GUPABA-456402 format. One record per residue (C-alpha): residue number from 1; y, x, z; residue in one letter. Coordinates in steps of 0.2 Angstrom, whole numbers, plus 5000, padded with zeros to 4 digits. Example, Ala and Ser with C-alpha at 12.3 -4.5 7.8 and 13.67 -1.06 7.14 Angstrom:
<rs>
<1,<4978,5062,5039>,a>
<2,<4995,5068,5036>,s>
</rs>
This chain:
<rs>
<1,<5066,4908,5042>,m>
<2,<5060,4921,5033>,s>
<3,<5064,4917,5013>,a>
<4,<5076,4929,5012>,n>
<5,<5068,4947,5022>,r>
<6,<5066,4959,5012>,p>
<7,<5050,4968,5011>,d>
<8,<5056,4986,5009>,t>
<9,<5068,4997,5014>,f>
<10,<5080,5011,5006>,d>
<11,<5080,5025,5018>,i>
<12,<5094,5034,5015>,g>
<13,<5099,5026,5000>,g>
<14,<5082,5031,4990>,e>
<15,<5065,5032,4999>,l>
<16,<5060,5015,4998>,t>
<17,<5046,5008,5009>,v>
<18,<5038,4994,5016>,n>
<19,<5045,4989,5029>,r>
<20,<5030,4992,5044>,v>
<21,<5027,5008,5044>,g>
<22,<5012,5017,5053>,f>
<23,<5015,5026,5069>,g>
<24,<5004,5043,5070>,a>
<25,<5003,5045,5088>,m>
<26,<4989,5034,5089>,s>
<27,<4978,5048,5079>,l>
<28,<4979,5062,5093>,a>
<29,<4966,5064,5107>,g>
<30,<4966,5059,5125>,s>
<31,<4982,5063,5133>,g>
<32,<4990,5066,5116>,n>
<33,<4986,5083,5121>,m>
<34,<4974,5089,5105>,g>
<35,<4963,5083,5091>,w>
<36,<4954,5065,5094>,p>
<37,<4935,5064,5099>,d>
<38,<4930,5057,5081>,d>
<39,<4942,5066,5067>,v>
<40,<4934,5056,5052>,p>
<41,<4939,5038,5061>,h>
<42,<4956,5045,5064>,a>
<43,<4959,5050,5044>,t>
<44,<4948,5035,5040>,g>
<45,<4960,5023,5049>,v>
<46,<4978,5031,5042>,l>
<47,<4968,5031,5023>,e>
<48,<4965,5014,5026>,r>
<49,<4981,5012,5030>,a>
<50,<4988,5017,5015>,l>
<51,<4975,5008,5004>,e>
<52,<4982,4991,5012>,l>
<53,<5002,4997,5007>,g>
<54,<5006,5006,5022>,v>
<55,<5020,5019,5015>,d>
<56,<5028,5026,5028>,f>
<57,<5019,5037,5041>,v>
<58,<5029,5043,5056>,d>
<59,<5023,5056,5067>,t>
<60,<5029,5072,5078>,a>
<61,<5025,5089,5081>,d>
<62,<5021,5087,5098>,m>
<63,<5009,5074,5093>,y>
<64,<4990,5081,5100>,g>
<65,<4999,5097,5098>,n>
<66,<5002,5097,5079>,g>
<67,<4984,5088,5078>,s>
<68,<4992,5074,5073>,s>
<69,<5003,5083,5058>,e>
<70,<4986,5090,5052>,s>
<71,<4979,5073,5049>,i>
<72,<4995,5067,5039>,v>
<73,<4996,5082,5031>,g>
<74,<4975,5081,5024>,e>
<75,<4977,5062,5021>,v>
<76,<4994,5062,5012>,v>
<77,<5000,5081,5006>,g>
<78,<5012,5079,4994>,d>
<79,<5009,5063,4989>,a>
<80,<5026,5056,4981>,d>
<81,<5022,5037,4985>,d>
<82,<5022,5040,5004>,v>
<83,<5036,5041,5014>,v>
<84,<5033,5056,5029>,v>
<85,<5043,5058,5045>,a>
<86,<5042,5069,5056>,t>
<87,<5050,5076,5073>,k>
<88,<5053,5090,5083>,g>
<89,<5060,5094,5099>,a>
<90,<5049,5091,5114>,i>
<91,<5036,5104,5120>,m>
<92,<5020,5099,5127>,k>
<93,<5016,5110,5144>,q>
<94,<5000,5114,5148>,p>
<95,<4999,5101,5162>,d>
<96,<5004,5088,5149>,a>
<97,<5021,5087,5153>,s>
<98,<5036,5087,5141>,t>
<99,<5053,5097,5142>,v>
<100,<5065,5094,5126>,a>
<101,<5070,5110,5116>,n>
<102,<5085,5107,5105>,g>
<103,<5088,5126,5102>,d>
<104,<5093,5128,5087>,p>
<105,<5080,5142,5081>,a>
<106,<5067,5135,5090>,y>
<107,<5072,5120,5079>,l>
<108,<5071,5127,5064>,k>
<109,<5055,5137,5068>,n>
<110,<5046,5119,5074>,a>
<111,<5051,5112,5056>,a>
<112,<5044,5127,5048>,l>
<113,<5026,5123,5056>,r>
<114,<5028,5105,5053>,s>
<115,<5030,5106,5033>,r>
<116,<5015,5121,5035>,v>
<117,<5005,5106,5044>,r>
<118,<5010,5092,5032>,l>
<119,<5006,5102,5017>,r>
<120,<5023,5098,5009>,t>
<121,<5038,5108,5000>,e>
<122,<5050,5097,5009>,t>
<123,<5047,5085,5025>,i>
<124,<5056,5068,5019>,d>
<125,<5061,5065,5033>,l>
<126,<5064,5077,5051>,y>
<127,<5072,5069,5067>,y>
<128,<5079,5078,5079>,y>
<129,<5066,5069,5094>,h>
<130,<5074,5071,5111>,f>
<131,<5093,5079,5115>,p>
<132,<5090,5094,5127>,d>
<133,<5105,5092,5139>,e>
<134,<5103,5112,5139>,d>
<135,<5109,5114,5121>,v>
<136,<5125,5109,5113>,p>
<137,<5122,5092,5103>,f>
<138,<5131,5097,5088>,e>
<139,<5122,5116,5088>,d>
<140,<5106,5105,5087>,s>
<141,<5112,5093,5075>,v>
<142,<5120,5107,5065>,t>
<143,<5101,5117,5065>,a>
<144,<5095,5100,5056>,l>
<145,<5109,5100,5041>,s>
<146,<5106,5118,5037>,e>
<147,<5086,5114,5036>,l>
<148,<5091,5100,5024>,r>
<149,<5103,5114,5014>,d>
<150,<5089,5125,5012>,d>
<151,<5077,5112,5005>,g>
<152,<5064,5113,5021>,v>
<153,<5067,5094,5025>,i>
<154,<5076,5079,5014>,d>
<155,<5084,5068,5027>,h>
<156,<5091,5072,5043>,v>
<157,<5084,5058,5057>,g>
<158,<5089,5057,5075>,l>
<159,<5078,5049,5090>,s>
<160,<5082,5043,5107>,n>
<161,<5101,5043,5106>,v>
<162,<5116,5033,5111>,s>
<163,<5131,5027,5099>,v>
<164,<5140,5039,5106>,e>
<165,<5129,5054,5099>,q>
<166,<5126,5044,5083>,l>
<167,<5143,5046,5078>,e>
<168,<5145,5066,5085>,r>
<169,<5131,5067,5074>,a>
<170,<5138,5058,5058>,r>
<171,<5154,5070,5059>,e>
<172,<5143,5086,5056>,l>
<173,<5131,5077,5042>,t>
<174,<5122,5063,5035>,e>
<175,<5110,5055,5044>,v>
<176,<5096,5043,5036>,a>
<177,<5086,5035,5052>,a>
<178,<5089,5032,5069>,v>
<179,<5071,5030,5079>,q>
<180,<5073,5022,5098>,n>
<181,<5062,5010,5106>,r>
<182,<5065,4993,5104>,y>
<183,<5053,4976,5102>,n>
<184,<5057,4960,5107>,v>
<185,<5057,4961,5124>,a>
<186,<5067,4980,5127>,d>
<187,<5082,4978,5117>,r>
<188,<5091,4991,5128>,e>
<189,<5098,5000,5110>,h>
<190,<5104,4982,5102>,e>
<191,<5121,4990,5100>,d>
<192,<5112,5006,5090>,v>
<193,<5103,4995,5081>,l>
<194,<5119,4987,5078>,e>
<195,<5127,5004,5071>,y>
<196,<5114,5006,5059>,c>
<197,<5115,4988,5052>,e>
<198,<5135,4992,5051>,d>
<199,<5131,5010,5042>,h>
<200,<5116,5009,5031>,g>
<201,<5104,5015,5039>,m>
<202,<5086,5012,5047>,a>
<203,<5082,5008,5064>,f>
<204,<5064,5013,5065>,v>
<205,<5059,5003,5081>,a>
<206,<5045,5013,5092>,y>
<207,<5032,5007,5105>,s>
<208,<5035,4988,5096>,p>
<209,<5021,4983,5102>,l>
<210,<5022,4987,5121>,a>
<211,<5010,4978,5129>,k>
<212,<5022,4980,5147>,a>
<213,<5035,4974,5139>,d>
<214,<5029,4960,5129>,l>
<215,<5021,4954,5146>,d>
<216,<5039,4950,5148>,d>
<217,<5039,4938,5134>,r>
<218,<5021,4931,5134>,g>
<219,<5022,4913,5137>,d>
<220,<5035,4910,5123>,a>
<221,<5024,4925,5111>,l>
<222,<5009,4915,5114>,d>
<223,<5013,4899,5108>,d>
<224,<5023,4905,5095>,v>
<225,<5006,4913,5091>,a>
<226,<4995,4899,5093>,d>
<227,<5005,4888,5081>,a>
<228,<5003,4902,5068>,h>
<229,<4984,4907,5072>,d>
<230,<4990,4926,5076>,a>
<231,<4990,4935,5090>,t>
<232,<5005,4936,5099>,r>
<233,<5008,4956,5095>,y>
<234,<5007,4949,5076>,q>
<235,<5022,4939,5082>,i>
<236,<5032,4953,5090>,a>
<237,<5031,4961,5073>,l>
<238,<5037,4946,5065>,a>
<239,<5051,4945,5076>,w>
<240,<5057,4962,5073>,l>
<241,<5055,4961,5053>,l>
<242,<5065,4944,5057>,e>
<243,<5078,4954,5068>,r>
<244,<5088,4964,5056>,s>
<245,<5082,4970,5037>,p>
<246,<5085,4987,5045>,n>
<247,<5072,4988,5057>,v>
<248,<5056,4998,5051>,l>
<249,<5044,4997,5066>,p>
<250,<5030,5009,5067>,i>
<251,<5015,5003,5078>,p>
<252,<5001,5013,5078>,g>
<253,<4982,5008,5082>,t>
<254,<4967,5018,5081>,a>
<255,<4955,5002,5075>,t>
<256,<4955,4995,5058>,l>
<257,<4955,4977,5065>,e>
<258,<4973,4981,5074>,h>
<259,<4977,4988,5059>,l>
<260,<4973,4974,5046>,a>
<261,<4981,4963,5060>,d>
<262,<4999,4973,5060>,n>
<263,<4999,4973,5041>,v>
<264,<4994,4954,5041>,a>
<265,<5010,4951,5050>,a>
<266,<5021,4954,5037>,t>
<267,<5016,4938,5030>,e>
<268,<5019,4927,5045>,i>
<269,<5035,4915,5044>,e>
<270,<5045,4911,5059>,l>
<271,<5055,4895,5060>,t>
<272,<5072,4897,5065>,d>
<273,<5067,4887,5083>,e>
<274,<5054,4898,5085>,e>
<275,<5064,4914,5081>,y>
<276,<5079,4908,5093>,a>
<277,<5065,4905,5107>,r>
<278,<5059,4923,5105>,l>
<279,<5077,4930,5104>,t>
<280,<5086,4919,5117>,e>
</rs>
């Protein structure tokens, strides 16, 4: 079934990336609160990801309170052949809880700080991380549009949004990508994916390998995995790549072994019957 499956996607019509990216939340420390215990190892995992052909890295200012962005900045910097996406609008509290902040001034300042940590003049893709119910949605989106006009960011993205919010945003600015939770077992945002397909936008799937989700489809995943001498996680990634050419999964890992497995999943070709069984 994979004969016509594209290997790449053009984010915003111009940023060509391989479809399996790298989720850099995995580079943050315990509880996602600070630096990892072994920074050289975390740096090495990301370096190896790039060596294996990963050219789309996803991070956020809240991941490790900026430590993830700093590691990405050290490894990638202003490289022309790697697309880096980051996000703003969620603040970490001392107790590790989070709160949304979509205030335009906060978003603009957050993007400027991210740009410094990422060691780049222009952030390739910047998402509004989570809509803030206390701030008019249009005001937050307009702030991102102005960041693009000012050259701070290149493309606007939205995360954790509905179709209705996406439509409202597109009345104000071009949206290159949407990042929502999506995997073979959790398809709550199927309508958002279909909207992205209809309008040529990237649908970046976070938590593509969420264990709790995949356990619900464990029997089917394991049967297909056995047929391919693969893991259930590799099959879950292969299903996402088959699901739509607009889907860009961003699995994260802190181990070199799992990293290699994730990249190798791009070579797995599901039969029509296997795809149908996983989809039903």
